[in-house]
C-alpha positions as CSV (number, residue, x, y, z in Angstrom):
1,M,-8.9,27.2,-9.3
2,T,-8.5,28.4,-5.7
3,Y,-10.3,27.4,-2.5
4,S,-12.6,30.4,-2.9
5,G,-13.4,29.5,-6.5
6,E,-11.2,32.0,-8.3
7,T,-10.4,30.6,-11.7
8,F,-7.3,31.2,-13.9
9,V,-7.1,29.7,-17.4
10,A,-4.1,29.5,-19.7
11,E,-3.6,27.5,-22.8
12,G,-0.8,26.8,-25.3
13,T,2.8,25.6,-24.9
14,D,3.6,28.5,-22.4
15,C,0.6,27.8,-20.1
16,V,2.7,26.7,-17.2
17,D,4.9,29.9,-17.5
18,R,1.8,32.1,-17.4
19,M,0.3,30.2,-14.5
20,L,3.4,30.6,-12.4
21,I,3.7,34.3,-13.3
22,H,0.0,34.8,-12.3
23,F,0.2,33.1,-9.0
24,R,3.7,34.1,-7.8
25,Q,2.3,37.3,-6.3
26,A,2.2,38.6,-2.8
27,K,-1.6,38.0,-2.6
28,Y,-1.0,34.3,-3.0
29,T,1.8,34.0,-0.4
30,G,1.5,30.9,1.7
31,Y,-0.8,29.0,-0.7
32,T,-0.7,25.2,-0.9
33,W,-1.3,23.9,-4.4
34,L,-2.7,20.3,-5.0
35,A,-2.9,18.2,-8.1
36,H,-4.0,14.5,-8.3
37,N,-0.9,12.4,-9.0
38,A,1.2,15.6,-8.9
39,A,4.2,13.6,-7.7
40,G,4.3,11.6,-10.9
41,F,3.1,14.2,-13.4
42,D,2.2,17.9,-12.6
43,N,5.0,18.6,-10.2
44,I,7.6,17.5,-12.8
45,I,6.3,19.8,-15.4
46,I,6.1,22.7,-13.0
47,L,9.6,22.1,-11.7
48,E,11.0,22.1,-15.2
49,D,9.5,25.5,-15.7
50,F,10.9,26.8,-12.4
51,C,14.3,25.6,-13.5
52,N,14.0,27.3,-16.9
53,M,13.2,30.5,-15.0
54,G,16.4,30.0,-12.9
55,I,14.4,29.5,-9.7
56,T,15.4,26.7,-7.3
57,L,12.9,25.0,-5.0
58,R,13.1,22.9,-1.9
59,V,12.0,19.5,-3.1
60,T,11.3,16.0,-1.7
61,M,11.6,13.1,-4.1
62,M,10.9,9.4,-3.7
63,G,12.7,7.8,-6.6
64,C,11.5,9.8,-9.6
65,R,8.4,11.0,-7.9
66,L,8.2,14.6,-6.7
67,I,6.0,14.4,-3.6
68,F,6.7,17.9,-2.3
69,M,8.0,21.3,-3.6
70,Y,8.4,24.5,-1.8
71,D,8.9,28.0,-3.3
72,E,10.7,29.9,-0.5
73,I,10.1,33.3,-2.1
74,F,6.3,33.2,-1.9
75,K,6.2,30.4,0.7
76,Q,4.1,28.2,-1.6
77,R,3.8,24.4,-1.3
78,F,3.1,22.0,-4.0
79,I,1.8,18.6,-2.8
80,D,0.0,15.6,-4.2
81,S,-3.7,15.0,-3.3
82,Y,-3.2,11.3,-4.2
83,S,-1.0,11.0,-1.1
84,F,-4.2,11.7,1.0
85,I,-6.9,10.3,-1.3
86,P,-5.3,7.2,-2.8
87,M,-7.8,6.5,-5.6
88,R,-8.4,7.6,-9.2
89,L,-9.9,11.1,-9.3
90,A,-13.0,9.7,-11.1
91,K,-13.6,7.4,-8.1
92,T,-13.8,10.3,-5.5
93,T,-17.3,11.2,-6.6
94,E,-18.7,8.0,-5.1
95,A,-16.1,7.6,-2.3
96,L,-16.6,11.1,-0.9
97,N,-20.3,11.4,-1.8
98,L,-19.7,14.5,-3.9
99,K,-22.5,16.5,-5.5
100,T,-20.4,17.7,-8.4
101,S,-20.7,16.3,-12.0
102,E,-18.7,13.3,-13.2
103,K,-15.2,13.9,-14.6
104,G,-16.2,12.8,-18.1
105,Y,-14.1,11.6,-21.0
106,F,-11.5,13.1,-23.3
107,P,-9.5,11.7,-26.2
108,H,-6.0,12.2,-24.8
109,R,-4.3,10.4,-27.7
110,F,-6.1,12.8,-30.0
111,N,-4.5,15.8,-28.2
112,T,-1.8,16.7,-30.7
113,A,-0.7,20.0,-32.3
114,Q,-2.3,19.2,-35.7
115,N,-5.7,18.6,-34.0
116,N,-5.7,21.8,-32.0
117,S,-8.4,23.4,-34.1
118,Y,-10.2,20.2,-35.1
119,R,-14.0,20.3,-35.5
120,G,-15.8,17.3,-37.0
121,M,-16.7,13.7,-36.2
122,Y,-15.9,12.2,-32.8
123,P,-12.5,10.4,-32.7
124,D,-12.8,6.7,-33.1
125,R,-13.4,5.0,-29.8
126,G,-11.1,2.1,-30.4
127,T,-7.9,4.0,-31.1
128,Q,-8.3,7.5,-29.7
129,M,-10.8,7.8,-26.9
130,A,-9.5,7.6,-23.4
131,S,-11.5,7.3,-20.2
132,N,-10.1,9.2,-17.3
133,G,-6.6,8.1,-18.4
134,P,-6.7,4.6,-19.8
135,G,-7.3,4.1,-23.5
136,Y,-10.4,2.2,-24.7
137,D,-8.4,-0.9,-25.5
138,I,-7.2,-1.1,-21.9
139,M,-10.3,-0.1,-20.0
140,S,-11.8,-2.6,-17.6
141,D,-15.0,-4.3,-18.7
142,E,-17.1,-2.2,-16.3
143,E,-15.5,1.1,-17.6
144,R,-16.0,0.0,-21.2
145,V,-19.7,-0.5,-20.7
146,A,-20.1,2.9,-19.2
147,F,-18.0,4.5,-21.9
148,D,-19.9,2.8,-24.7
149,A,-23.2,4.1,-23.4
150,W,-21.8,7.6,-23.3
151,Y,-20.1,7.4,-26.7
152,V,-23.2,6.3,-28.5
153,E,-25.0,9.5,-27.5
154,A,-22.0,11.9,-27.6
155,S,-20.9,10.8,-31.1
156,K,-24.2,12.0,-32.6
157,N,-22.8,15.6,-32.1
158,E,-19.9,17.4,-33.6
159,F,-16.6,17.2,-31.8
160,D,-15.1,20.6,-31.1
161,F,-11.6,20.0,-29.8
162,Q,-11.1,23.3,-28.1
163,K,-14.6,23.2,-26.5
164,E,-14.1,19.6,-25.3
165,L,-10.6,20.4,-23.9
166,H,-11.9,23.4,-21.9
167,T,-14.9,21.4,-20.6
168,Y,-12.9,18.4,-19.6
169,G,-10.1,20.5,-18.0
170,R,-12.6,22.5,-16.0
171,N,-14.5,19.4,-14.8
172,D,-11.2,17.9,-13.8
173,V,-10.3,20.8,-11.6
174,V,-13.8,21.4,-10.2
175,L,-13.9,17.7,-9.1
176,L,-10.5,17.9,-7.5
177,R,-11.4,21.1,-5.7
178,E,-14.6,19.6,-4.3
179,A,-12.9,16.4,-3.3
180,C,-10.1,18.2,-1.5
181,I,-12.6,20.6,0.3
182,K,-14.8,17.7,1.4
183,Y,-11.8,15.6,2.5
184,R,-10.2,18.5,4.4
185,Q,-13.4,19.4,6.2
186,E,-14.1,15.9,7.3
187,F,-10.6,15.4,8.5
188,I,-10.7,18.7,10.5
189,N,-14.1,17.6,12.0
190,C,-12.6,14.3,13.1
191,T,-9.2,15.5,14.3
192,G,-9.1,19.2,14.6
193,L,-6.0,19.3,12.3
194,D,-5.6,20.4,8.7
195,P,-4.4,17.4,6.6
196,F,-2.9,19.5,3.9
197,A,-0.5,21.1,6.4
198,Q,1.4,17.8,6.0
199,T,2.8,16.0,3.0
200,T,1.2,12.6,3.2
201,L,-1.6,10.8,5.1
202,A,0.9,8.9,7.2
203,S,2.5,12.2,8.4
204,C,-1.1,13.5,9.1
205,C,-1.7,10.4,11.3
206,M,1.5,11.0,13.2
207,A,0.5,14.6,13.8
208,V,-2.9,13.6,15.1
209,Y,-1.3,10.9,17.4
210,K,1.3,13.3,18.8
211,T,-1.3,16.1,19.3
212,H,-4.1,14.1,21.0
213,Y,-2.9,10.6,22.1
214,L,0.8,10.4,22.8
215,P,1.6,10.1,26.5
216,A,4.6,12.2,27.5
217,D,8.0,10.6,27.5
218,T,6.9,7.1,26.7
219,L,8.3,6.1,23.3
220,A,11.8,4.8,22.8
221,F,13.5,5.2,19.6
222,S,16.7,-5.3,11.4
223,S,13.8,-6.7,13.7
224,L,11.1,-5.3,11.4
225,F,9.6,-7.8,9.0
226,G,6.5,-7.5,6.8
227,G,3.5,-9.6,6.3
228,R,3.3,-13.3,5.5
229,T,2.2,-13.7,1.9
230,N,2.6,-17.0,0.0
231,A,0.8,-19.8,-1.8
232,Y,1.0,-23.2,-0.1
233,K,-0.8,-25.2,-2.8
234,L,-0.6,-23.9,-6.3
235,Y,-3.7,-25.6,-7.5
236,Y,-6.8,-27.2,-5.9
237,K,-10.2,-28.2,-7.2
238,I,-12.7,-29.3,-4.6
239,K,-13.9,-32.9,-4.3
240,E,-17.3,-34.1,-3.1
241,G,-18.0,-32.8,0.4
242,E,-15.4,-30.0,0.3
243,K,-15.5,-26.2,0.1
244,I,-12.8,-23.6,-0.1
245,H,-13.3,-20.5,2.1
246,Y,-11.7,-17.1,1.9
247,I,-11.5,-15.1,5.2
248,D,-9.7,-12.1,6.4
249,F,-9.1,-10.1,9.6
250,T,-11.0,-6.9,10.2
251,S,-8.3,-4.1,10.6
252,L,-5.6,-6.5,11.7
253,Y,-2.9,-3.9,12.4
254,P,-5.2,-1.5,14.3
255,A,-6.5,-4.5,16.3
256,C,-2.9,-5.4,17.3
257,Q,-2.2,-1.8,18.3
258,S,-5.4,-1.5,20.3
259,K,-5.3,-4.9,22.2
260,Y,-1.7,-5.8,22.9
261,E,1.3,-4.5,24.9
262,Y,4.0,-2.3,23.5
263,P,7.4,-1.4,25.0
264,I,7.7,2.1,26.4
265,N,10.5,4.3,27.8
266,N,14.1,3.1,27.3
267,P,15.4,-0.4,27.0
268,Q,18.0,-2.2,29.0
269,I,20.7,-3.4,26.6
270,I,22.1,-6.8,27.7
271,L,25.2,-8.3,26.2
272,K,26.0,-11.1,28.7
273,D,24.7,-13.2,31.6
274,F,21.5,-13.8,29.8
275,Q,18.4,-15.0,31.6
276,P,15.8,-17.4,30.2
277,L,14.0,-16.0,27.1
278,E,10.6,-15.8,28.8
279,N,12.0,-13.1,31.1
280,Y,12.5,-10.7,28.2
281,F,10.2,-8.3,26.4
282,G,11.8,-6.5,23.5
283,I,14.2,-7.4,20.7
284,I,16.6,-10.3,20.8
285,K,19.5,-11.0,18.5
286,A,20.2,-14.8,18.5
287,T,21.0,-17.9,16.6
288,V,18.3,-20.6,16.6
289,A,18.1,-24.2,15.4
290,P,14.7,-24.8,13.6
291,P,12.9,-28.2,14.0
292,R,12.2,-30.7,11.3
293,G,8.8,-31.5,10.0
294,L,7.0,-28.2,10.8
295,L,4.8,-27.5,7.8
296,H,4.3,-23.8,8.8
297,P,7.5,-22.4,10.4
298,V,7.3,-19.5,12.8
299,L,10.3,-17.3,12.4
300,P,10.8,-14.9,9.4
301,Y,14.2,-14.9,7.7
302,R,15.2,-12.5,4.9
303,C,17.4,-13.7,2.1
304,N,17.8,-13.2,-1.6
305,G,15.7,-10.1,-1.4
306,K,12.7,-12.1,-0.1
307,L,11.0,-12.7,3.2
308,M,10.9,-16.5,3.8
309,F,10.0,-18.8,6.7
310,P,12.5,-21.7,6.3
311,L,13.6,-24.5,8.5
312,C,17.1,-24.5,6.9
313,R,19.1,-21.4,6.2
314,T,21.3,-22.9,3.5
315,C,18.4,-24.5,1.6
316,A,16.7,-21.1,1.6
317,E,19.7,-19.2,0.5
318,Q,20.4,-21.7,-2.3
319,E,16.6,-22.0,-3.1
320,N,17.1,-25.8,-3.0
321,Q,14.1,-27.4,-4.7
322,T,15.3,-31.0,-4.4
323,P,14.4,-32.4,-1.0
324,P,15.3,-33.9,1.3
325,C,17.6,-31.4,3.1
326,T,20.9,-33.0,4.1
327,H,22.6,-30.0,5.8
328,N,24.0,-30.3,9.3
329,D,22.8,-28.2,12.3
330,A,25.3,-25.4,11.8
331,E,24.2,-25.1,8.1
332,R,20.5,-25.1,9.1
333,C,20.7,-22.5,11.9
334,L,19.1,-19.1,11.5
335,S,20.7,-15.9,12.9
336,G,18.9,-12.7,13.2
337,C,16.9,-10.2,15.3
338,W,13.4,-11.1,16.3
339,V,10.7,-9.7,18.6
340,S,10.7,-11.6,21.9
341,I,7.0,-12.7,21.6
342,E,7.7,-14.3,18.2
343,L,10.8,-16.0,19.4
344,Q,8.9,-17.4,22.4
345,R,6.2,-18.8,20.1
346,A,8.9,-20.4,18.0
347,M,10.3,-22.2,21.0
348,E,6.9,-23.6,21.7
349,K,6.9,-25.1,18.2
350,G,10.3,-26.8,18.6
351,Y,12.9,-24.1,17.8
352,V,16.0,-24.1,20.0
353,V,18.0,-21.0,20.9
354,T,21.6,-22.0,20.5
355,K,23.2,-18.6,21.1
356,M,22.1,-15.2,22.3
357,D,24.2,-12.2,21.3
358,E,22.2,-9.2,22.5
359,V,18.9,-8.3,24.1
360,W,17.1,-5.0,24.2
361,H,14.7,-5.6,27.1
362,F,11.9,-3.1,28.1
363,P,11.0,-3.3,31.8
364,Q,8.0,-1.1,31.1
365,R,5.2,-1.8,28.8
366,S,1.7,-0.4,28.0
367,D,-1.4,-1.9,26.4
368,T,-3.1,1.6,26.1
369,L,-0.4,3.3,24.0
370,F,-2.6,3.3,20.9
371,S,-6.0,2.2,22.3
372,N,-7.6,5.7,22.4
373,Y,-6.3,6.6,18.9
374,V,-7.7,3.4,17.5
375,K,-11.0,3.7,19.4
376,T,-11.5,7.3,18.2
377,F,-11.1,6.5,14.5
378,R,-12.9,3.1,14.8
379,Q,-15.9,5.0,16.3
380,Y,-15.9,7.5,13.5
381,K,-15.6,4.8,10.9
382,Q,-18.3,2.6,12.4
383,E,-20.8,5.6,12.7
384,A,-20.1,6.5,9.1
385,S,-20.9,3.0,8.0
386,G,-24.5,3.3,9.1
387,Y,-26.5,0.6,10.8
388,P,-25.9,-3.0,9.8
389,A,-28.6,-4.7,7.6
390,H,-30.0,-6.6,10.6
391,A,-30.7,-3.4,12.6
392,V,-33.9,-2.1,11.3
393,T,-36.3,-1.3,14.2
394,D,-35.5,1.0,17.0
395,D,-35.0,-1.9,19.4
396,E,-32.6,-3.6,17.0
397,K,-30.6,-0.4,16.6
398,K,-30.4,0.0,20.4
399,A,-29.3,-3.6,20.7
400,Y,-26.6,-3.1,18.1
401,I,-25.2,0.0,19.9
402,H,-25.3,-1.9,23.3
403,D,-23.5,-5.0,21.8
404,Y,-20.9,-2.9,20.2
405,F,-20.1,-1.1,23.5
406,E,-20.0,-4.5,25.3
407,K,-17.6,-6.0,22.8
408,E,-15.4,-3.0,21.8
409,G,-15.8,-0.5,24.7
410,I,-16.9,2.1,22.1
411,R,-20.1,4.0,22.7
412,L,-21.6,4.8,19.3
413,N,-23.6,8.0,19.0
414,P,-27.0,7.1,17.5
415,D,-27.4,10.7,16.2
416,K,-24.2,10.3,14.1
417,I,-24.8,6.8,12.8
418,C,-25.4,7.6,9.1
419,V,-23.8,6.4,5.9
420,N,-21.0,8.9,5.0
421,P,-18.6,7.5,2.5
422,A,-16.1,10.4,2.8
423,K,-15.9,10.1,6.6
424,R,-15.7,6.3,6.5
425,S,-12.9,6.4,3.9
426,I,-10.9,9.0,5.9
427,N,-11.1,7.2,9.1
428,K,-10.3,3.8,7.6
429,L,-7.1,5.2,6.1
430,S,-6.3,6.9,9.4
431,L,-6.7,3.6,11.2
432,N,-4.2,1.8,8.9
433,S,-1.6,4.5,8.3
434,L,-0.1,5.4,11.7
435,W,2.0,2.3,12.4
436,G,3.9,2.5,9.1
437,R,5.0,6.1,9.9
438,F,6.8,4.8,13.0
439,S,8.6,2.3,10.8
440,M,9.7,4.6,8.0
441,R,13.3,3.9,6.8
442,Q,15.9,6.2,8.1
443,N,18.4,8.1,6.0
444,L,16.3,8.2,3.0
445,P,17.6,10.2,0.0
446,N,17.3,13.9,0.1
447,T,17.0,16.1,-2.9
448,V,18.4,19.6,-3.3
449,M,18.5,22.1,-6.2
450,L,21.7,24.2,-6.5
451,R,22.9,27.1,-8.5
452,D,26.1,27.8,-6.5
453,P,29.2,25.8,-7.8
454,G,30.7,25.9,-4.3
455,Q,27.6,24.3,-2.7
456,F,27.6,21.7,-5.5
457,A,31.3,20.8,-4.7
458,H,30.5,20.7,-1.0
459,Y,27.9,18.0,-1.5
460,V,29.9,16.0,-4.1
461,F,33.3,16.0,-2.4
462,G,32.3,16.5,1.3
463,C,32.8,13.5,3.5
464,E,29.5,13.8,5.3
465,Y,27.4,13.2,2.2
466,D,26.9,10.2,-0.2
467,V,25.7,11.5,-3.5
468,T,23.5,9.0,-5.3
469,H,22.5,11.1,-8.3
470,F,23.0,14.4,-9.9
471,S,22.0,16.0,-13.2
472,F,21.9,19.4,-14.7
473,V,18.3,20.2,-15.3
474,S,19.0,23.5,-16.9
475,D,22.1,25.5,-17.8
476,D,22.5,26.9,-14.3
477,V,20.5,24.5,-12.0
478,A,21.7,21.2,-10.8
479,L,19.4,18.6,-9.1
480,L,21.3,16.5,-6.6
481,Q,20.2,13.5,-4.5
482,W,22.2,12.5,-1.4
483,R,22.2,10.5,1.9
484,H,24.1,11.1,5.0
485,S,27.3,9.1,5.0
486,E,27.6,6.0,7.2
487,D,29.8,7.9,9.7
488,A,27.2,10.6,10.3
489,C,24.9,10.0,13.3
490,V,21.5,11.2,12.1
491,R,18.2,10.3,13.6
492,T,14.9,10.9,11.8
493,P,12.2,12.3,14.1
494,N,9.1,10.4,14.9
495,I,10.7,7.0,14.1
496,N,10.2,4.1,16.5
497,I,11.3,0.8,15.1
498,F,9.9,-1.1,18.1
499,V,6.4,0.0,17.3
500,G,6.6,-1.3,13.8
501,A,8.4,-4.5,14.9
502,F,5.8,-5.4,17.6
503,T,2.9,-4.5,15.3
504,T,4.0,-6.7,12.5
505,A,5.1,-9.5,14.8
506,R,1.7,-9.5,16.6
507,A,-0.1,-9.6,13.2
508,R,2.0,-12.5,12.0
509,L,1.3,-14.4,15.2
510,K,-2.4,-13.8,14.8
511,L,-2.2,-15.2,11.3
512,Y,0.1,-18.0,12.4
513,D,-2.3,-19.3,15.0
514,I,-4.9,-19.9,12.2
515,M,-2.3,-21.3,9.8
516,D,-1.0,-23.8,12.4
517,R,-4.5,-25.2,13.1
518,L,-5.4,-25.4,9.4
519,G,-2.2,-27.4,8.6
520,D,-2.2,-28.9,5.1
521,R,-5.7,-27.5,4.4
522,L,-4.2,-24.0,3.9
523,L,-3.9,-23.0,0.2
524,Y,-2.9,-19.3,0.4
525,S,-2.2,-16.6,2.9
526,D,-1.7,-12.8,2.7
527,T,-0.8,-10.4,5.6
528,D,-4.3,-10.5,7.0
529,S,-6.2,-13.2,5.0
530,L,-6.4,-17.0,4.4
531,I,-7.8,-19.3,1.7
532,Y,-8.3,-22.9,2.9
533,V,-10.2,-26.2,2.3
534,T,-12.8,-27.4,4.6
535,R,-14.6,-30.8,4.9
536,D,-17.5,-31.9,7.0
537,G,-16.4,-32.1,10.7
538,D,-13.2,-30.0,10.2
539,W,-12.3,-27.3,12.6
540,E,-13.0,-23.8,11.1
541,P,-11.9,-20.4,12.3
542,E,-14.6,-18.5,14.2
543,L,-16.0,-15.4,12.4
544,G,-17.2,-12.2,13.9
545,P,-18.1,-8.5,13.1
546,Y,-15.6,-6.7,15.5
547,L,-12.1,-5.3,15.4
548,G,-9.6,-8.1,14.8
549,D,-12.3,-10.7,14.1
550,L,-12.2,-12.9,11.0
551,T,-14.9,-12.2,8.3
552,N,-16.0,-14.0,5.1
553,E,-14.6,-12.3,1.9
554,L,-17.2,-14.0,-0.2
555,D,-21.0,-13.5,-0.5
556,A,-23.1,-15.3,2.1
557,G,-23.5,-18.9,1.1
558,D,-20.9,-18.8,-1.6
559,Y,-17.6,-20.7,-1.6
560,I,-14.6,-21.4,-3.9
561,T,-14.7,-24.5,-6.1
562,E,-11.3,-24.1,-7.9
563,F,-8.2,-22.2,-6.8
564,C,-4.9,-21.5,-8.5
565,S,-1.8,-19.4,-7.6
566,S,1.6,-18.9,-9.1
567,G,3.0,-17.3,-5.9
568,P,2.5,-14.3,-3.7
569,K,-0.1,-11.7,-4.9
570,T,-1.0,-13.7,-8.0
571,Y,-4.0,-16.0,-7.8
572,G,-7.4,-16.8,-9.3
573,Y,-10.5,-18.7,-8.2
574,R,-14.0,-19.7,-9.3
575,T,-16.9,-19.8,-6.9
576,A,-20.0,-22.0,-6.7
577,N,-22.2,-19.1,-7.7
578,G,-20.2,-18.6,-10.9
579,G,-18.0,-15.7,-9.8
580,V,-14.4,-15.6,-11.0
581,C,-11.7,-13.5,-9.4
582,M,-8.1,-12.9,-10.8
583,K,-5.2,-11.0,-9.2
584,A,-1.9,-10.7,-11.0
585,K,1.1,-9.0,-9.4
586,G,2.5,-6.2,-11.5
587,V,-0.1,-6.5,-14.3
588,T,-3.1,-4.2,-14.8
589,L,-6.0,-6.5,-15.6
590,N,-7.7,-4.3,-18.1
591,T,-9.9,-5.6,-20.9
592,A,-7.0,-6.6,-23.1
593,N,-4.9,-8.3,-20.4
594,S,-8.0,-10.0,-18.8
595,K,-8.5,-11.9,-22.1
596,L,-4.9,-13.2,-21.8
597,I,-4.6,-13.8,-18.0
598,R,-7.5,-15.8,-16.9
599,L,-8.0,-18.6,-14.4
600,E,-7.7,-21.2,-17.2
601,T,-4.4,-19.7,-18.5
602,L,-3.1,-19.4,-15.0
603,V,-3.8,-23.1,-14.4
604,D,-2.1,-24.0,-17.7
605,L,1.0,-22.0,-16.7
606,V,1.2,-23.7,-13.2
607,T,0.6,-27.2,-14.6
608,H,3.3,-26.7,-17.2
609,Y,5.7,-25.3,-14.5
610,I,5.2,-28.4,-12.4
611,T,6.3,-30.7,-15.2
612,D,9.0,-28.5,-16.7
613,R,10.6,-25.7,-14.7
614,S,13.6,-25.3,-17.0
615,A,11.5,-23.6,-19.7
616,P,8.3,-22.2,-18.1
617,K,5.5,-21.0,-20.3
618,H,4.7,-17.3,-20.3
619,I,2.1,-14.7,-21.3
620,L,3.0,-11.3,-22.7
621,A,0.9,-8.6,-21.1
622,R,1.0,-4.9,-22.1
623,T,1.0,-2.0,-19.7
624,D,0.9,1.7,-20.7
625,N,3.0,3.9,-18.4
626,I,4.1,7.5,-18.0
627,V,7.9,7.3,-17.6
628,R,9.6,10.1,-15.6
629,D,13.2,11.2,-16.5
630,K,14.6,13.1,-13.6
631,K,17.8,14.0,-15.6
632,R,15.7,16.0,-18.0
633,L,12.6,16.6,-15.9
634,S,10.5,15.2,-18.7
635,L,7.6,12.8,-19.2
636,K,6.8,10.4,-22.0
637,N,4.4,7.6,-22.6
638,K,5.8,4.2,-22.9
639,T,4.3,0.8,-23.5
640,A,5.9,-1.9,-21.4
641,V,5.5,-5.6,-22.2
642,K,5.6,-7.8,-19.1
643,R,6.5,-11.5,-19.3
644,F,3.9,-13.1,-17.0
645,K,5.0,-16.5,-15.8
646,V,5.3,-18.8,-12.7
647,V,8.3,-18.1,-10.5
648,Y,7.9,-20.0,-7.2
649,N,10.9,-20.1,-4.8
650,K,9.7,-19.2,-1.3
651,R,9.1,-22.9,-0.5
652,V,9.8,-26.3,-2.0
653,L,7.3,-27.1,-4.7
654,L,6.2,-30.7,-5.0
655,T,4.7,-32.5,-8.0
656,D,1.2,-32.6,-6.5
657,Y,1.1,-28.8,-6.4
658,S,1.7,-28.8,-2.6
659,T,4.7,-27.2,-0.9
660,I,6.9,-27.7,2.1
661,P,9.3,-25.2,3.8
662,Y,13.0,-25.3,2.9
663,G,14.6,-27.8,5.3
664,Y,11.4,-29.7,6.1
């Protein structure tokens, strides 16, 4: 279905062939085609057909995902709408406030050749029916309730496979078309730029920033670390007079971009005659001696494929779980590159710089580099959120607008303050996507499709390329993935590692300031959130409604009574009001898995791990996946069984469920 509503329908095993033949005409030159999750599904099927037709495309892959394809003959682009609207298609109706009908249901597992002409009773819900992708047995509880209500009524009628297939397929495309039109129009209204002229939302944000906000000649081109995520006590149940609170920062990365200084122009590279550390603003390569007895260390250190915060390098590298640390100063020292502001904070906490190797110092800095970008999208997002619950009367609304301007320096337009889920979603994503584009890895794999044996030999045997994969996807087409060799000097445009390094360092320091004051009351932290115990008279972090302020993640008046975690991104808790929340890294908590992975079973796993780490208990969880084979450009369904268990090795775990850093 095109933007104007023109519809083309093809069915059967040659439907992709017929679609390509129909749309590869001069009248469709320059079109951009979108499908939801095209990178993982539709694009692979379409590319296979192009290869069978002997046509090579310009493609961009990320692993096995085809995020971009370009047909040079008709100048047609194939991109993934999920790269811009990162949610299930069924969720876009609510998120973008669409007027179109719901996506509906279809028995995908019933879609076989022998059922092509089926007319009769509805397929059994437990084994055949699927809701927007997941089967009945792996729906969430909420999805299952909605599905059951629909199924009771629908199953009273005859099931005509061809009729249902056409209806579901059309609903799917109509919904995608409406979602893309709404998203595109809202993005153009906010920025003046067409998002689908880019490949991803991050590249859209970079285009907006360069077009409207980047001052001329200000940005310069191993110090980048991610967020601080870990469990500090694996289990805690409150005692009398205690509560557990869960708080997070409002838009932490945009707040850091808006309120703090960034380096601009080019650095001075200093290799000798170093001045005191406080004289530098930039990146410093150094060796430092951590202190002893610091419960929450400052400096990040990457080893064994993990980001840690140790007080002893050797203990961290060996993952030594048997304190005390007996290593000498040389064995404890950390060597690396850190942002100057983070290194200065470390010195305040007792770290000692024993050697400086190199400094990239920026004499010039700016605290307005991103402020206008953040203010613009923050204003659009806030206006699209509507008035807060306490602003009901005209006077209260005026007071809200006045207070927001006084605090944020943003003048909200009362004529535009109206709940608009689409606009709010777009601007929230735009706020959080820009910094990551500056930090994109350089020399990522490139993908090329070749028919010429000479070109193939040039890539495989040429000294300027490192070929990481090749396969023959048809008799006369090869798919080849390559990087520039280490000797080649290649710079990716729009990359600025200093922006990413300063953004993440500022965010870690904001989080660290709270962690440091909480001390042993801290149970868990993520990049922008904390879970901690409080007692009467204890200091508590101040909460607020503005950018960069801390807010309560629980309902008003509620608090956590029991908390358990097996490590980063995996935790569960129960609240005083009876609520239960579970998060399990790498496991989809559908109905079936939720019966296995519960707070009670997580507590059991952790308790057993504390007493016997040599043979930890585990739970087998099932996940259904679509597996992509880039050698054959094929897709197949595969059920994976994940062994869910406790693996804790980012700190030293003690027998009372608490932890201390390596080298404490």
